[in-house]
NUMARMI-842631 format. One record per residue (C-alpha): residue in three letters; chain; x, y, z. Coordinates in Angstrom, 2 decimals, padded with zeros to 5 digits. Example, Ala and Ser with C-alpha at 12.3 -4.5 7.8 and 13.67 -1.06 7.14 Angstrom:
BEGIN
<atom residu="Ala" chaine="A" east="012.30" north="-004.50" up="007.80"/>
<atom residu="Ser" chaine="A" east="013.67" north="-001.06" up="007.14"/>
END
This chain:
BEGIN
<atom residu="Met" chaine="A" east="-051.11" north="135.71" up="396.83"/>
<atom residu="Asn" chaine="A" east="-047.60" north="137.30" up="395.97"/>
<atom residu="Arg" chaine="A" east="-046.58" north="133.85" up="394.54"/>
<atom residu="Ile" chaine="A" east="-049.67" north="133.50" up="392.57"/>
<atom residu="Val" chaine="A" east="-048.85" north="137.16" up="390.79"/>
<atom residu="Lys" chaine="A" east="-045.15" north="136.23" up="390.28"/>
<atom residu="Leu" chaine="A" east="-046.33" north="133.05" up="388.87"/>
<atom residu="Ile" chaine="A" east="-048.45" north="135.22" up="386.32"/>
<atom residu="Gly" chaine="A" east="-045.90" north="137.71" up="385.91"/>
<atom residu="Ala" chaine="A" east="-043.51" north="135.56" up="384.90"/>
<atom residu="Ala" chaine="A" east="-045.91" north="133.51" up="382.29"/>
<atom residu="Ala" chaine="A" east="-046.45" north="136.32" up="380.78"/>
<atom residu="Phe" chaine="A" east="-042.72" north="137.42" up="380.23"/>
<atom residu="Ala" chaine="A" east="-042.10" north="134.17" up="378.81"/>
<atom residu="Ala" chaine="A" east="-044.95" north="134.84" up="376.57"/>
<atom residu="Ile" chaine="A" east="-043.63" north="137.60" up="375.11"/>
<atom residu="Leu" chaine="A" east="-039.84" north="136.86" up="375.14"/>
<atom residu="Leu" chaine="A" east="-040.60" north="132.67" up="373.30"/>
<atom residu="Pro" chaine="A" east="-041.89" north="134.49" up="370.16"/>
<atom residu="Ser" chaine="A" east="-038.19" north="136.53" up="369.64"/>
<atom residu="Leu" chaine="A" east="-036.45" north="133.42" up="370.95"/>
<atom residu="Ala" chaine="A" east="-037.73" north="130.91" up="368.74"/>
<atom residu="Ser" chaine="A" east="-037.50" north="133.43" up="365.66"/>
<atom residu="Ala" chaine="A" east="-033.48" north="133.84" up="366.61"/>
<atom residu="Gln" chaine="A" east="-033.12" north="130.04" up="366.63"/>
<atom residu="Ala" chaine="A" east="-035.17" north="129.61" up="363.41"/>
<atom residu="Trp" chaine="A" east="-032.57" north="132.49" up="361.55"/>
<atom residu="Pro" chaine="A" east="-032.06" north="132.40" up="358.98"/>
<atom residu="Gln" chaine="A" east="-034.71" north="131.75" up="356.85"/>
<atom residu="Arg" chaine="A" east="-034.50" north="133.95" up="354.07"/>
<atom residu="Gln" chaine="A" east="-031.07" north="135.71" up="352.39"/>
<atom residu="Ile" chaine="A" east="-028.74" north="137.95" up="354.00"/>
<atom residu="Lys" chaine="A" east="-027.11" north="141.34" up="352.98"/>
<atom residu="Ala" chaine="A" east="-023.86" north="141.89" up="354.19"/>
<atom residu="Ile" chaine="A" east="-022.98" north="145.48" up="352.98"/>
<atom residu="Val" chaine="A" east="-019.05" north="146.45" up="352.32"/>
<atom residu="Pro" chaine="A" east="-018.96" north="150.10" up="352.43"/>
<atom residu="Phe" chaine="A" east="-016.45" north="151.08" up="349.81"/>
<atom residu="Pro" chaine="A" east="-016.68" north="150.15" up="346.17"/>
<atom residu="Ala" chaine="A" east="-016.04" north="146.61" up="344.46"/>
<atom residu="Gly" chaine="A" east="-012.55" north="145.79" up="343.91"/>
<atom residu="Gly" chaine="A" east="-010.46" north="146.61" up="347.41"/>
<atom residu="Gly" chaine="A" east="-009.20" north="144.46" up="349.85"/>
<atom residu="Thr" chaine="A" east="-012.68" north="144.66" up="352.32"/>
<atom residu="Asp" chaine="A" east="-014.61" north="143.80" up="349.10"/>
<atom residu="Leu" chaine="A" east="-012.71" north="140.92" up="347.85"/>
<atom residu="Ile" chaine="A" east="-012.28" north="139.49" up="351.61"/>
<atom residu="Gly" chaine="A" east="-016.29" north="140.50" up="351.93"/>
<atom residu="Arg" chaine="A" east="-017.04" north="138.13" up="348.91"/>
<atom residu="Leu" chaine="A" east="-014.76" north="135.32" up="349.99"/>
<atom residu="Tyr" chaine="A" east="-017.11" north="135.17" up="353.59"/>
<atom residu="Ala" chaine="A" east="-020.06" north="135.80" up="351.92"/>
<atom residu="Lys" chaine="A" east="-019.52" north="132.71" up="349.36"/>
<atom residu="His" chaine="A" east="-019.02" north="130.45" up="352.30"/>
<atom residu="Leu" chaine="A" east="-021.05" north="132.01" up="354.94"/>
<atom residu="Ser" chaine="A" east="-024.29" north="130.80" up="352.66"/>
<atom residu="Asp" chaine="A" east="-023.29" north="127.23" up="352.79"/>
<atom residu="Leu" chaine="A" east="-022.42" north="127.27" up="356.24"/>
<atom residu="Leu" chaine="A" east="-026.22" north="128.88" up="356.91"/>
<atom residu="Gly" chaine="A" east="-028.04" north="127.46" up="354.74"/>
<atom residu="Gln" chaine="A" east="-029.24" north="130.54" up="353.19"/>
<atom residu="Gln" chaine="A" east="-027.75" north="132.91" up="350.41"/>
<atom residu="Val" chaine="A" east="-025.77" north="135.63" up="351.36"/>
<atom residu="Tyr" chaine="A" east="-024.77" north="138.48" up="349.50"/>
<atom residu="Ile" chaine="A" east="-022.33" north="141.30" up="349.07"/>
<atom residu="Glu" chaine="A" east="-024.10" north="145.09" up="349.06"/>
<atom residu="Asn" chaine="A" east="-021.28" north="147.54" up="347.86"/>
<atom residu="Ile" chaine="A" east="-022.61" north="151.22" up="349.24"/>
<atom residu="Gly" chaine="A" east="-019.26" north="153.59" up="349.40"/>
<atom residu="Gly" chaine="A" east="-018.78" north="157.38" up="350.22"/>
<atom residu="Ala" chaine="A" east="-017.64" north="159.61" up="353.20"/>
<atom residu="Asn" chaine="A" east="-014.32" north="157.21" up="354.20"/>
<atom residu="Gly" chaine="A" east="-017.36" north="153.93" up="354.70"/>
<atom residu="Ser" chaine="A" east="-019.47" north="156.39" up="356.49"/>
<atom residu="Ile" chaine="A" east="-022.47" north="155.61" up="354.29"/>
<atom residu="Gly" chaine="A" east="-022.52" north="152.21" up="354.14"/>
<atom residu="Val" chaine="A" east="-021.80" north="151.94" up="358.06"/>
<atom residu="Gln" chaine="A" east="-024.93" north="154.24" up="358.57"/>
<atom residu="Ala" chaine="A" east="-027.13" north="151.75" up="356.39"/>
<atom residu="Val" chaine="A" east="-026.26" north="148.76" up="358.94"/>
<atom residu="Met" chaine="A" east="-026.87" north="151.19" up="361.25"/>
<atom residu="Arg" chaine="A" east="-030.31" north="151.59" up="360.31"/>
<atom residu="Ala" chaine="A" east="-031.07" north="148.11" up="359.29"/>
<atom residu="Glu" chaine="A" east="-033.48" north="145.94" up="361.10"/>
<atom residu="Pro" chaine="A" east="-031.81" north="144.23" up="363.89"/>
<atom residu="Asp" chaine="A" east="-033.20" north="140.90" up="362.74"/>
<atom residu="Gly" chaine="A" east="-030.06" north="139.00" up="361.24"/>
<atom residu="Tyr" chaine="A" east="-030.75" north="139.50" up="357.58"/>
<atom residu="Thr" chaine="A" east="-028.90" north="143.01" up="357.62"/>
<atom residu="Ile" chaine="A" east="-024.98" north="142.80" up="358.36"/>
<atom residu="Gly" chaine="A" east="-021.57" north="145.08" up="357.99"/>
<atom residu="Val" chaine="A" east="-018.02" north="143.61" up="356.75"/>
<atom residu="Phe" chaine="A" east="-016.47" north="146.71" up="357.80"/>
<atom residu="Ser" chaine="A" east="-012.61" north="147.74" up="357.93"/>
<atom residu="Asp" chaine="A" east="-011.06" north="149.61" up="360.84"/>
<atom residu="Gly" chaine="A" east="-011.07" north="152.73" up="359.08"/>
<atom residu="Pro" chaine="A" east="-014.92" north="153.70" up="359.39"/>
<atom residu="Met" chaine="A" east="-015.06" north="152.12" up="362.51"/>
<atom residu="Ile" chaine="A" east="-012.17" north="153.43" up="364.22"/>
<atom residu="Val" chaine="A" east="-010.66" north="156.33" up="362.70"/>
<atom residu="Asn" chaine="A" east="-013.93" north="158.25" up="361.36"/>
<atom residu="Pro" chaine="A" east="-015.20" north="159.08" up="365.28"/>
<atom residu="Ala" chaine="A" east="-011.84" north="160.78" up="365.64"/>
<atom residu="Leu" chaine="A" east="-011.54" north="161.98" up="362.02"/>
<atom residu="Tyr" chaine="A" east="-015.11" north="163.35" up="362.03"/>
<atom residu="Pro" chaine="A" east="-016.50" north="166.04" up="364.70"/>
<atom residu="Lys" chaine="A" east="-019.97" north="165.19" up="363.99"/>
<atom residu="Asn" chaine="A" east="-019.93" north="161.41" up="363.07"/>
<atom residu="Pro" chaine="A" east="-023.09" north="159.94" up="362.79"/>
<atom residu="Tyr" chaine="A" east="-022.43" north="156.91" up="364.79"/>
<atom residu="Gln" chaine="A" east="-020.73" north="155.58" up="367.61"/>
<atom residu="Thr" chaine="A" east="-019.01" north="152.00" up="367.29"/>
<atom residu="Leu" chaine="A" east="-020.07" north="150.39" up="370.26"/>
<atom residu="Arg" chaine="A" east="-023.52" north="152.16" up="370.77"/>
<atom residu="Asp" chaine="A" east="-024.96" north="151.99" up="367.36"/>
<atom residu="Phe" chaine="A" east="-024.09" north="147.88" up="366.46"/>
<atom residu="Val" chaine="A" east="-022.81" north="144.62" up="367.84"/>
<atom residu="Pro" chaine="A" east="-019.01" north="143.47" up="366.80"/>
<atom residu="Val" chaine="A" east="-019.71" north="139.89" up="366.04"/>
<atom residu="Ala" chaine="A" east="-016.27" north="138.62" up="365.17"/>
<atom residu="Met" chaine="A" east="-013.08" north="140.16" up="364.14"/>
<atom residu="Leu" chaine="A" east="-011.83" north="138.40" up="360.78"/>
<atom residu="Asn" chaine="A" east="-008.46" north="139.00" up="359.79"/>
<atom residu="Arg" chaine="A" east="-005.46" north="141.45" up="359.52"/>
<atom residu="Phe" chaine="A" east="-003.89" north="142.68" up="356.27"/>
<atom residu="Pro" chaine="A" east="-000.31" north="143.34" up="356.93"/>
<atom residu="Ser" chaine="A" east="001.17" north="145.95" up="355.20"/>
<atom residu="Met" chaine="A" east="004.38" north="147.06" up="354.13"/>
<atom residu="Leu" chaine="A" east="006.26" north="150.44" up="353.92"/>
<atom residu="Thr" chaine="A" east="007.67" north="150.89" up="350.78"/>
<atom residu="Ala" chaine="A" east="009.68" north="153.61" up="349.03"/>
<atom residu="His" chaine="A" east="010.84" north="154.58" up="345.34"/>
<atom residu="Pro" chaine="A" east="014.14" north="153.62" up="343.98"/>
<atom residu="Ala" chaine="A" east="015.35" north="156.78" up="343.09"/>
<atom residu="Thr" chaine="A" east="015.27" north="158.01" up="346.93"/>
<atom residu="Gly" chaine="A" east="017.96" north="155.37" up="347.86"/>
<atom residu="Ile" chaine="A" east="016.06" north="154.81" up="351.05"/>
<atom residu="Lys" chaine="A" east="016.45" north="150.79" up="351.23"/>
<atom residu="Thr" chaine="A" east="015.48" north="150.40" up="355.26"/>
<atom residu="Val" chaine="A" east="013.45" north="152.33" up="358.06"/>
<atom residu="Ala" chaine="A" east="016.57" north="153.53" up="359.06"/>
<atom residu="Asp" chaine="A" east="017.53" north="155.15" up="356.12"/>
<atom residu="Leu" chaine="A" east="014.13" north="156.79" up="356.10"/>
<atom residu="Leu" chaine="A" east="014.74" north="158.02" up="359.53"/>
<atom residu="Arg" chaine="A" east="017.66" north="159.38" up="358.74"/>
<atom residu="Val" chaine="A" east="016.85" north="161.15" up="355.40"/>
<atom residu="Ala" chaine="A" east="013.61" north="162.20" up="357.06"/>
<atom residu="Arg" chaine="A" east="015.51" north="164.03" up="359.96"/>
<atom residu="Glu" chaine="A" east="018.38" north="165.78" up="357.37"/>
<atom residu="Lys" chaine="A" east="015.95" north="166.94" up="355.21"/>
<atom residu="Pro" chaine="A" east="012.58" north="167.82" up="357.38"/>
<atom residu="Gly" chaine="A" east="009.72" north="168.07" up="354.79"/>
<atom residu="Thr" chaine="A" east="011.37" north="166.70" up="351.95"/>
<atom residu="Leu" chaine="A" east="010.05" north="163.41" up="351.56"/>
<atom residu="Asn" chaine="A" east="006.29" north="162.84" up="351.06"/>
<atom residu="Tyr" chaine="A" east="004.35" north="160.40" up="350.81"/>
<atom residu="Gly" chaine="A" east="000.72" north="159.36" up="349.42"/>
<atom residu="Ser" chaine="A" east="-002.22" north="157.34" up="350.68"/>
<atom residu="Gly" chaine="A" east="-005.83" north="156.68" up="349.62"/>
<atom residu="Gly" chaine="A" east="-007.30" north="159.25" up="351.27"/>
<atom residu="Ile" chaine="A" east="-007.33" north="161.04" up="354.96"/>
<atom residu="Gly" chaine="A" east="-008.27" north="158.17" up="357.21"/>
<atom residu="Asn" chaine="A" east="-007.10" north="155.78" up="354.87"/>
<atom residu="Phe" chaine="A" east="-004.96" north="153.35" up="356.35"/>
<atom residu="Ser" chaine="A" east="-002.23" north="154.17" up="354.05"/>
<atom residu="His" chaine="A" east="-002.10" north="157.49" up="355.53"/>
<atom residu="Met" chaine="A" east="-002.54" north="156.51" up="359.21"/>
<atom residu="Gly" chaine="A" east="000.27" north="154.03" up="359.05"/>
<atom residu="Leu" chaine="A" east="002.68" north="156.95" up="358.13"/>
<atom residu="Glu" chaine="A" east="001.32" north="159.32" up="360.38"/>
<atom residu="Leu" chaine="A" east="001.90" north="156.91" up="363.23"/>
<atom residu="Leu" chaine="A" east="005.11" north="156.04" up="362.11"/>
<atom residu="Ala" chaine="A" east="005.74" north="159.96" up="362.18"/>
<atom residu="Gln" chaine="A" east="004.44" north="160.49" up="365.46"/>
<atom residu="Gln" chaine="A" east="006.54" north="158.05" up="366.96"/>
<atom residu="Thr" chaine="A" east="009.92" north="159.17" up="365.52"/>
<atom residu="Lys" chaine="A" east="008.78" north="162.66" up="365.34"/>
<atom residu="Ile" chaine="A" east="010.04" north="162.91" up="362.02"/>
<atom residu="Asn" chaine="A" east="008.49" north="165.56" up="359.48"/>
<atom residu="Ile" chaine="A" east="007.24" north="164.11" up="356.26"/>
<atom residu="Val" chaine="A" east="004.23" north="165.22" up="354.03"/>
<atom residu="His" chaine="A" east="001.08" north="163.61" up="353.27"/>
<atom residu="Val" chaine="A" east="-000.48" north="163.71" up="349.69"/>
<atom residu="Pro" chaine="A" east="-004.00" north="162.13" up="349.68"/>
<atom residu="Tyr" chaine="A" east="-005.46" north="160.82" up="346.58"/>
<atom residu="Arg" chaine="A" east="-008.56" north="159.59" up="345.56"/>
<atom residu="Gly" chaine="A" east="-007.88" north="155.56" up="346.76"/>
<atom residu="Ile" chaine="A" east="-004.98" north="153.57" up="347.01"/>
<atom residu="Gly" chaine="A" east="-005.09" north="152.76" up="343.14"/>
<atom residu="Pro" chaine="A" east="-003.85" north="156.04" up="342.40"/>
<atom residu="Ser" chaine="A" east="-001.50" north="156.33" up="345.29"/>
<atom residu="Thr" chaine="A" east="000.23" north="153.64" up="344.19"/>
<atom residu="Gln" chaine="A" east="000.59" north="153.96" up="340.52"/>
<atom residu="Ala" chaine="A" east="001.84" north="157.62" up="342.11"/>
<atom residu="Val" chaine="A" east="004.93" north="156.47" up="344.17"/>
<atom residu="Leu" chaine="A" east="005.68" north="154.17" up="340.82"/>
<atom residu="Ala" chaine="A" east="006.33" north="157.23" up="338.98"/>
<atom residu="Gly" chaine="A" east="007.86" north="158.63" up="341.46"/>
<atom residu="Asp" chaine="A" east="005.41" north="161.55" up="342.13"/>
<atom residu="Val" chaine="A" east="005.51" north="161.09" up="346.26"/>
<atom residu="Gln" chaine="A" east="008.40" north="158.88" up="347.22"/>
<atom residu="Leu" chaine="A" east="006.82" north="156.89" up="350.45"/>
<atom residu="Leu" chaine="A" east="004.02" north="154.54" up="350.53"/>
<atom residu="Tyr" chaine="A" east="002.10" north="152.11" up="353.02"/>
<atom residu="Asn" chaine="A" east="000.15" north="149.47" up="351.48"/>
<atom residu="Asn" chaine="A" east="-001.00" north="146.00" up="351.60"/>
<atom residu="Val" chaine="A" east="001.85" north="142.94" up="351.44"/>
<atom residu="Thr" chaine="A" east="000.45" north="141.65" up="348.36"/>
<atom residu="Thr" chaine="A" east="000.30" north="144.45" up="346.40"/>
<atom residu="Ser" chaine="A" east="003.54" north="146.08" up="347.64"/>
<atom residu="Leu" chaine="A" east="005.18" north="142.46" up="347.17"/>
<atom residu="Thr" chaine="A" east="004.42" north="142.58" up="343.22"/>
<atom residu="His" chaine="A" east="005.80" north="146.28" up="342.60"/>
<atom residu="Val" chaine="A" east="009.63" north="145.08" up="345.21"/>
<atom residu="Arg" chaine="A" east="009.88" north="142.09" up="343.06"/>
<atom residu="Ala" chaine="A" east="009.65" north="144.00" up="339.82"/>
<atom residu="Gly" chaine="A" east="012.09" north="146.44" up="341.25"/>
<atom residu="Lys" chaine="A" east="009.94" north="148.87" up="340.85"/>
<atom residu="Thr" chaine="A" east="009.62" north="149.99" up="344.55"/>
<atom residu="Asn" chaine="A" east="012.03" north="149.26" up="347.37"/>
<atom residu="Gly" chaine="A" east="010.27" north="147.10" up="350.46"/>
<atom residu="Leu" chaine="A" east="011.55" north="148.76" up="353.84"/>
<atom residu="Ala" chaine="A" east="009.62" north="146.74" up="355.80"/>
<atom residu="Ile" chaine="A" east="006.24" north="145.48" up="357.25"/>
<atom residu="Gly" chaine="A" east="003.89" north="146.91" up="359.95"/>
<atom residu="Glu" chaine="A" east="002.73" north="143.37" up="361.76"/>
<atom residu="Ala" chaine="A" east="004.72" north="142.98" up="365.34"/>
<atom residu="Lys" chaine="A" east="006.14" north="139.88" up="363.66"/>
<atom residu="Arg" chaine="A" east="008.21" north="138.70" up="360.62"/>
<atom residu="Leu" chaine="A" east="005.77" north="137.22" up="358.35"/>
<atom residu="Pro" chaine="A" east="006.54" north="133.42" up="357.73"/>
<atom residu="Gly" chaine="A" east="006.67" north="133.39" up="354.47"/>
<atom residu="Leu" chaine="A" east="008.43" north="137.03" up="354.30"/>
<atom residu="Pro" chaine="A" east="010.96" north="136.13" up="356.89"/>
<atom residu="Asp" chaine="A" east="014.19" north="138.21" up="355.27"/>
<atom residu="Ile" chaine="A" east="011.70" north="141.34" up="355.47"/>
<atom residu="Pro" chaine="A" east="012.21" north="142.58" up="358.92"/>
<atom residu="Thr" chaine="A" east="009.42" north="144.60" up="361.00"/>
<atom residu="Ile" chaine="A" east="009.27" north="148.42" up="361.17"/>
<atom residu="Ala" chaine="A" east="009.32" north="147.48" up="365.15"/>
<atom residu="Glu" chaine="A" east="013.08" north="146.12" up="364.55"/>
<atom residu="Thr" chaine="A" east="013.67" north="149.50" up="364.38"/>
<atom residu="Val" chaine="A" east="010.59" north="151.82" up="365.52"/>
<atom residu="Pro" chaine="A" east="010.10" north="149.56" up="369.14"/>
<atom residu="Gly" chaine="A" east="006.48" north="149.81" up="369.51"/>
<atom residu="Tyr" chaine="A" east="005.27" north="149.93" up="366.15"/>
<atom residu="Glu" chaine="A" east="002.41" north="147.87" up="365.04"/>
<atom residu="Phe" chaine="A" east="-000.29" north="148.67" up="362.46"/>
<atom residu="Ser" chaine="A" east="-002.38" north="146.96" up="359.44"/>
<atom residu="Ala" chaine="A" east="-005.67" north="147.57" up="358.51"/>
<atom residu="Trp" chaine="A" east="-008.64" north="144.40" up="359.73"/>
<atom residu="Ile" chaine="A" east="-011.92" north="143.51" up="359.25"/>
<atom residu="Gly" chaine="A" east="-014.84" north="142.69" up="361.62"/>
<atom residu="Ile" chaine="A" east="-018.26" north="141.45" up="361.28"/>
<atom residu="Tyr" chaine="A" east="-020.92" north="143.70" up="362.48"/>
<atom residu="Ala" chaine="A" east="-024.45" north="143.78" up="363.29"/>
<atom residu="Pro" chaine="A" east="-027.42" north="146.22" up="363.95"/>
<atom residu="Ala" chaine="A" east="-027.35" north="147.59" up="367.99"/>
<atom residu="Lys" chaine="A" east="-030.40" north="145.14" up="369.57"/>
<atom residu="Thr" chaine="A" east="-029.75" north="141.97" up="367.16"/>
<atom residu="Pro" chaine="A" east="-031.18" north="139.24" up="369.06"/>
<atom residu="Pro" chaine="A" east="-028.03" north="137.53" up="371.17"/>
<atom residu="Ala" chaine="A" east="-029.00" north="134.20" up="369.70"/>
<atom residu="Val" chaine="A" east="-028.50" north="135.21" up="366.25"/>
<atom residu="Val" chaine="A" east="-025.10" north="136.95" up="367.00"/>
<atom residu="Glu" chaine="A" east="-023.88" north="133.85" up="368.66"/>
<atom residu="Arg" chaine="A" east="-024.54" north="131.37" up="365.39"/>
<atom residu="Leu" chaine="A" east="-023.18" north="134.60" up="363.15"/>
<atom residu="Thr" chaine="A" east="-020.31" north="134.50" up="365.62"/>
<atom residu="Lys" chaine="A" east="-019.60" north="130.53" up="365.19"/>
<atom residu="Ala" chaine="A" east="-020.20" north="130.58" up="361.06"/>
<atom residu="Thr" chaine="A" east="-017.10" north="133.30" up="361.61"/>
<atom residu="Ser" chaine="A" east="-015.15" north="130.96" up="363.48"/>
<atom residu="Asp" chaine="A" east="-016.10" north="128.21" up="361.09"/>
<atom residu="Phe" chaine="A" east="-014.95" north="130.02" up="357.74"/>
<atom residu="Leu" chaine="A" east="-011.68" north="130.74" up="359.22"/>
<atom residu="Gln" chaine="A" east="-010.82" north="127.25" up="359.58"/>
<atom residu="Leu" chaine="A" east="-011.55" north="126.04" up="355.87"/>
<atom residu="Asp" chaine="A" east="-008.78" north="124.60" up="354.11"/>
<atom residu="Ser" chaine="A" east="-009.83" north="126.68" up="351.09"/>
<atom residu="Val" chaine="A" east="-009.59" north="130.17" up="353.34"/>
<atom residu="Lys" chaine="A" east="-006.54" north="129.15" up="355.01"/>
<atom residu="Lys" chaine="A" east="-005.07" north="128.45" up="351.37"/>
<atom residu="Tyr" chaine="A" east="-006.41" north="131.89" up="350.21"/>
<atom residu="Phe" chaine="A" east="-005.00" north="133.89" up="353.53"/>
<atom residu="Ala" chaine="A" east="-001.53" north="132.28" up="353.09"/>
<atom residu="Asp" chaine="A" east="-001.32" north="133.02" up="349.23"/>
<atom residu="Gln" chaine="A" east="-002.16" north="136.69" up="349.67"/>
<atom residu="Phe" chaine="A" east="-000.35" north="137.19" up="352.84"/>
<atom residu="Ile" chaine="A" east="-003.45" north="137.52" up="354.98"/>
<atom residu="Thr" chaine="A" east="-003.69" north="136.95" up="358.31"/>
<atom residu="Ala" chaine="A" east="-006.51" north="135.31" up="360.40"/>
<atom residu="Ser" chaine="A" east="-007.26" north="137.08" up="363.62"/>
<atom residu="Tyr" chaine="A" east="-010.28" north="135.44" up="364.85"/>
<atom residu="Lys" chaine="A" east="-011.99" north="137.74" up="367.84"/>
<atom residu="Asn" chaine="A" east="-014.98" north="136.69" up="369.99"/>
<atom residu="Pro" chaine="A" east="-017.78" north="139.57" up="370.27"/>
<atom residu="Lys" chaine="A" east="-016.21" north="140.00" up="373.91"/>
<atom residu="Glu" chaine="A" east="-012.42" north="140.31" up="372.90"/>
<atom residu="Phe" chaine="A" east="-013.54" north="141.69" up="369.64"/>
<atom residu="Ser" chaine="A" east="-015.19" north="144.43" up="371.85"/>
<atom residu="Asp" chaine="A" east="-012.36" north="145.21" up="373.95"/>
<atom residu="Tyr" chaine="A" east="-009.77" north="145.61" up="370.91"/>
<atom residu="Ile" chaine="A" east="-012.10" north="147.94" up="369.51"/>
<atom residu="Lys" chaine="A" east="-012.35" north="150.09" up="372.79"/>
<atom residu="Ser" chaine="A" east="-008.63" north="150.03" up="372.72"/>
<atom residu="Glu" chaine="A" east="-008.26" north="151.40" up="369.32"/>
<atom residu="Leu" chaine="A" east="-010.87" north="153.77" up="369.53"/>
<atom residu="Val" chaine="A" east="-008.86" north="154.93" up="372.02"/>
<atom residu="Lys" chaine="A" east="-005.03" north="154.74" up="370.11"/>
<atom residu="Trp" chaine="A" east="-006.73" north="156.55" up="367.19"/>
<atom residu="Asp" chaine="A" east="-008.59" north="159.00" up="368.60"/>
<atom residu="Lys" chaine="A" east="-005.22" north="160.59" up="369.96"/>
<atom residu="Val" chaine="A" east="-003.14" north="159.94" up="367.10"/>
<atom residu="Val" chaine="A" east="-005.75" north="161.90" up="364.96"/>
<atom residu="Lys" chaine="A" east="-005.92" north="164.37" up="367.41"/>
<atom residu="Asp" chaine="A" east="-002.24" north="164.84" up="367.82"/>
<atom residu="Ala" chaine="A" east="-001.55" north="164.86" up="363.83"/>
<atom residu="Lys" chaine="A" east="-004.54" north="167.90" up="363.70"/>
<atom residu="Leu" chaine="A" east="-006.70" north="165.84" up="361.56"/>
<atom residu="Gln" chaine="A" east="-010.26" north="166.53" up="360.99"/>
<atom residu="Val" chaine="A" east="-012.53" north="166.53" up="358.18"/>
<atom residu="Gln" chaine="A" east="-016.18" north="168.78" up="357.58"/>
END
């Protein structure tokens, strides 16, 4: 009798499970919305649009971008969190909203590893530390010397509190015990204009944008934030060559709402891996000094855990908080 009861129970469980499995295996059957939590035109948006274009071909259904900006990415992230976990709404998120916001906002409305499934990490945006030529600062060593001789006299622009351009120099200041002044702007565009005009002395920005102004002689390129020199820029040192252990660049990952079927996540993960293997994507990344940095769900989750710990400490040590 017990065996019969167990068989009936197993059959009932299978009857419940099979429709969801069949649905996952058939995914996708309609268009997919990919939310970028920032306005159009930024680095996350550009990668998101490239990803959506090729993902449409890889999955056989249209993938389109919806930009939902606000609150350092928080508004768009929450839109994905509240979406049906069916694979038809996904997020193309940079590190800021997922790693810095939980530490920066006392009442952050989401938890990265509770409310989302990390599908795959996509890429890193190697960044460059630059200085206005009038400062005479040409190396990281120069920067540290000036900052120590005249504490609080050097200032740096950023795209806003918690932006990668802010956290990159906050991390440097903490690791080297220097006193430099943060001047937040409403976006990385205005902060770039500020360093070009000499309104601020320093800026930490992506390599592609920074290099344009360095080559034009409008700023001095000091170093990049990657652990190793970039193959395309072998003559530009890393910050770590002067400050051992320093490493920071913004990155982008793909997320789905919590409880998205594992089969859907698996297919989306594979498609993301395939995307990074496309020759056209490799060429675009090389041309723009973007680094492919694929991580599968387990690797990505482990990386997120370590990043949450790292940046929680940086934010707390800096006594940063946004209401």
